[in-house]
N, C-alpha and C positions, 0 to 999 in steps of 0.2 A: 483737589488733586485727584487724578484718576487712580482708582484702585481696582485690582482684580478681585473677584469674588469666587469662592469655591463653595459648592453645596455638598454637604455630607449627609447621607441618609443612613440612619441607624435605627432599626425598628420603625417606629412611627414618628421619631423626632427629626426634624430637619433644621439645620443650623447654618446661618450665614457667617462665614469667617473672613475677616479682612486680611489682605496680604500683609498689612502693617502691624498685625497683632492686636487690633482693637478688640474690645469685648464682644463675645458671641451672644447672639440673641436668637431665640426660636423664630422660625419663619411662620407667619400666619397663612391661612388658606388663600389670602389675597395674593400672595407671592407665587402661588402655584397655578399651573395650567388647569383649566376646569376638569380635564379628564383625570388628573391626579387627585385633586381635592375630593372628587366624588367616589373615589375608589372604596369599595366595601372590603370586609374581611376576606382574606384569600380562601378559595375553595377549589377542590379538585373533584372531578367526576370520572368514574370508570365504566367502561362497557366492554365485556360484562364485568360484574362485581364478584363472580365466583367461577370456579372451574378447576380442572386438573393442572398439575405442573405442565409447563410448556404452552399454556394458554396464551394467545395473543390478545393483549388488552390495549384499548385506546384510552388515552388520558387527556382530559381537557381541564383547563384552569382559568380562574378569574380572580381579580382583586390583587394582582401583583403590580410592581412598578412598571411604567412604560419602558419598552425597549431594553429589557434586561434578560439575562440568562436565568433559567430556572432548572435546577437539578432535580431529577426524578429518581427516587429511591424505591426499591422493593426491600422492605426491612432496612438493612444497613448497606445494601449494595446499590451503588450509583449506576443506573441503567441507561439514562438518556439525559440530554441537555435540550431544553425547549427555549425558544425565544418569544418574548411577549410583544404584543402590538402596542399602539399608542394608548389603548385603553387598559393595558395590563392583562390582556387575555393571551392564552396560548392554546395550541392544539387544534385538532386531535393529533397526539403524538403516540406512536406505537411502542409498547414495551412487551417483553416476553417473560412470563412467570418462570423463574429458574426451575430446572428439572429437579433440583434438590429440595424444593419447597415442600415441607411435610404437611399433611392434612391439618386443617384448623385455621385460625384467624391470623392473617398477616397484615402488614401496613404498607400502603403506597404513600410516600411522603413527597412533598414539593417544597423547595427552599429557593427563594430568590437570591442570586449571587450578590447583587448590589444592595437590595433593600433588606435582606435577611428575613423577609416575610416567610412564614412557615405554616404549612397545614398538612393534614394527612387524613386518609380514609381507609376503611377496612377492605381487604380482599380475602374471600374464603376459599381455601384450597380444599378440594374434595377429589377423591379417586373412586367414584361410585362404580358399583357392580350392578348394572341395571336389569340384567336378565340372565337366563340360563346360559352358562358358558360365556359370560361377560357381554357379548355383543351379538349382532345379527349374523356375523360370519362364523360364530361358534368356535373361534380359535382357542377359547379357554385361557386367554392371557390378558392380564391387566397391565398394559404398558406403562402405567403411571405409578405403580407401586414402588415406593422408595424408602419404606421403613423396615419391612421384613426382608431379610436376606440370610444367606448361610451364616453370617456372623451374628445376627440378632435372634434368629428363630430359636436357638436353644434356651432363650430367656422367656419364651412365650408361657403365659399362665392363663388360667380360666378367669375371665372377668365376671361372667354371670351365666346363668342358664334359666330357661323358661319352660315350664311343663305344659305341653299341649294335651289334647284329648286322645292322642294316639301316636303311632309311629310317624316319623318325619323322613320322607324319602326325597323331598324336593331340595333343590339348590336355592339358598336364600338370595334375594336381591337386596342391595344396600344402596340407598339413595338419600342424600341430604339428611343424614343422621337418623334414618329409619330403616329397620330391617323388615322385609316382607318375606314370609315363609308360609308354606302350607303343611297341613297335617292330615293323615288318613282319617283321624277322628275315631270316636267310639260308636255307641249305639245311635247317636244323633248325626252321624256322618262326619265328613271332613270340614275343616275350617281353614281360612287364610287369616294370618295374624299380621298386624303392624306393631312392631316393638321399638322402643327407644334404643338406639344403637349403643348408647353409653351405659344404660342401666338395665336393659331388658324389660322395663315396665311396659305393659300392654297399652297401646293407644286405642286400638279397636280390633275386632275380629268379625268375620263374615262366614256363616255356616251354610252349606249347600245340601245337607242331609244325604250326602253320598261321599264316597272316598275321594280324596284329592291327592294325587301323586305329582301333579303338574308343578313345575317351578314357575313362580310368578315372573312377569316381565313388567317393568315400570317405564313409562314414557309419557311426557307431556301431562303429568299430573294424574295419570290413570294407571291402575294395576290390572294386568291381564292374566288370566289363568283358566284352565279347564278343569272340569269335575267329571267323575264317573257317572253323573246323572245325564251325560250326553250333551252338555252345554258348555259354551265358552262365555266367560264373564269379563266385564270391565267395571271396575269400582273406582270411586274417587279416592286418590291416594291419601288425602288428608283426613277424610271422614269415614271411609269404608262404605259410603252410600253407593247403591247400584246405579251404574250409568246405562249399561245395556247387556242383553243376553242374546247369544246366537245359538241356534240348533236345538233339537229335541229328539236325539237319536237313541237307539238302544245301547250304543257303546260310545266311549268318550273320545277325547282328543289328546294329542301330545302336548308337551310344553311349547308355548308359542314363541315365535321370533318376531320382533317388531323392528321395522326399518322404513324410513321415509313415509310415515303416516299410514302404514299398512301392517296388519297382523297376519302372519303366515303360520299355518298350523296343519299338522297331519291328523287324520282321524282313522278310527278303527272300522269305519264303514267304507274303506278303500278309496278315500278321496283326500286331496290336498286342497285347502281353502286359502283364499286371500280375502281379508275383510277390511273394510274401512275402519281405521283405528278410532275415529271419533264417534261413529254411529253404529258400528257392527254390521253394516250392510255388506252383503256378499259382492265382491268384485269379480271373482272368477273361481272355478273349481276345476280340478284335474283328477281323472279317475285312473287309479293304478290297478294292478292285477291282484292285489292283496292289501291287507291292512297297512296303511301308511303310518306305522307306529314308531318312526324316528322323528325327532324334532328337526324341522327344517333349518338349514343355514342359508343366509342371504348375503351375497357379495357381488358387487359390480353389476347389478341388474339381473342376477340369476339366482333362482331358488334351487338348492340341492336338498333332496329328501330321499330316504330309503323306504323300502316296502318289503312286506312279507313275500312278495312274488320274486324275491332274490335280486331285485334291481335297485340301482341308485339312479335317480332321475335328475336331470337338469332342466328347469323350466324357466321360461321368460317371466321375470317378476312382474311385468306390467300386464301381460295377457294370459299367462298360464300355458302358453304353447310349449310343447316338448321340444327341447333343443337336442338332447341326446339321452341315451340310457346305457348303463353298463351292467351286465349280468355277472353276478358272483355265483358261488356254489352253494349259497344258503341265504336265508332271510336276512335282510339288512335292517336290523333294529338299532344299530349304532347311529348316533347323531353325527353327521359329517362335520368336518372343519375345513374351511377354505382359507388359504393364505398364499399370496404371491404366485398366482397362476396354477396352484395345485389344490385339489380337494382330497382330503384323507378320510377314510371310513373303514370300519370293521364289518365283518360278516360272520354269520353263523357257520360258515365253512371253516372258521378258525383263522382266517387270514386278515391282515391289515393291508389296505390298498392305497396307493397314491395314483391319482388320475389327473390328466390334463383338463383344466377347467373349460377350455375352449372346445375340445373335441371328445372328451370322455375316454381318450386313449390311455391304456395302462402304462404308467411310468415305472412302477415298482410294486412288489407285494412281498409279504413275509408271512410264513405259516407259524402260528402259535399252537399251543397244545390244547386249545379249547375254544368255545364260542367267544366271539368278540362283540359283546353288547356295549362295551364302553365307548364313549365318544372321544376321539383323540384330542389332545391339547398340543398346541404348537407354540414353542417359546424358545427364543435365542438359538435358532437353528437346530432344534431337536424336537422330535415328535414323541409324545408320551401317551401310552394307552394300556388299559388293563385287559386281562383275559380270564376266562373261566378255568384256565390251568393254574390258577392261584398265583399268577405273576403279573408284575407291572413291567412293561418294556419301554426302553428309551432308544430311539433310532436317530443317529446323526451321521454326518459325513465321515468317511474314513479319514482318520488323522485329525479330526476336529477342525476348528476354524483357525485360520492363519491371522495373527495379529498384524495390523498395518505397520509398515516401516515408520520409524521415527524420522520426521523431516529434519533436514540439515538447515542451519541458519541461512545458507546461501539460497536454498530453494524457497524460503519465505521472503527474503529480501534480495532480489536479483543483483542489486548493485553493492551488496555487502562485500567488503574487503577491497573495494577500489581505492586508489591512492588517496582521494580526498576524504575517505572515511578513516584512514589509518592515522594513528597518533605516534 
């Protein structure tokens, strides 16, 4: 008598069940298609396997049942549904790391809807601060910070401290669990240190026998900084071993900016330099009318840098050609910040300026009561800057920002409320 057979898959057990209720027996591999029998343990692979919140990640998997749906989770949040092929493969499927994912280890999991096969792999969330003022455009803003906030900052406490050989004037860089920071140093000169970000334990240090006020920049496994011995240095970020040295001048350089494989740095010998980040070879230089003693900002193919000749310069990042310059009433030691078509900078004439990035035209300025050496920071629609008048200023739009209107259901679902939707 003809009987219908149903195949149930539960974990790795496959059972044939007769419609008439006859006893069930496990199916051997002979009953299975070759592609199913040869299936290995399920696995998933991520590209990349680390990054900040909102990182786009491609996920690929093998070892699942043929032609089944596979749910992809980030921690416990179901982000995507993938479909497998005849051989139990899926992907690449794109998921986005949630903006709320805090730094540390997280899990990307995959579970077959029919087979219940399950596997997971690690994704490391990091919100690195790689160079002076966070990035090449020197906005001074970490857009991925999601732990510290007005609600949590009152609970901040000291985790550790590390004693250097002298005063520390640099901004630390924090990359992949390591803090890189420079110190003026004592009789033996300044040093750059690599410290464990969790404990403060020293991993390595490098001494230049001259004062170091430069903030380190970290990119592609190298640490870049300048010393008052008139040289620019690149060190291996893991070991502290010297990769290359550039320059041998009477005076030093500013804190470098690194963008697209190029190191941009101002110098006290009235030049701005662009160096190959891998070799230290000079790509171009630009001569200013005074010491270029502000750290450059790089945005959208343009280098912005101030000079003691009272000017802010905009240079072509590829060639060093001058695009425009803007003259203030004093030396421009402040490091500029570029954001959304505007470059912000302070001057020793006591003013803060906002200039059009394309033309250098003045959009706005404000007089403080002292020199403005401070580099502006731009965050959430507000510009923050310090002055020698003992004040910190915050500049924002009059009336603040207007919150977007809350959408109505009808605007989200155009056919909402039509008769066939009513009950």
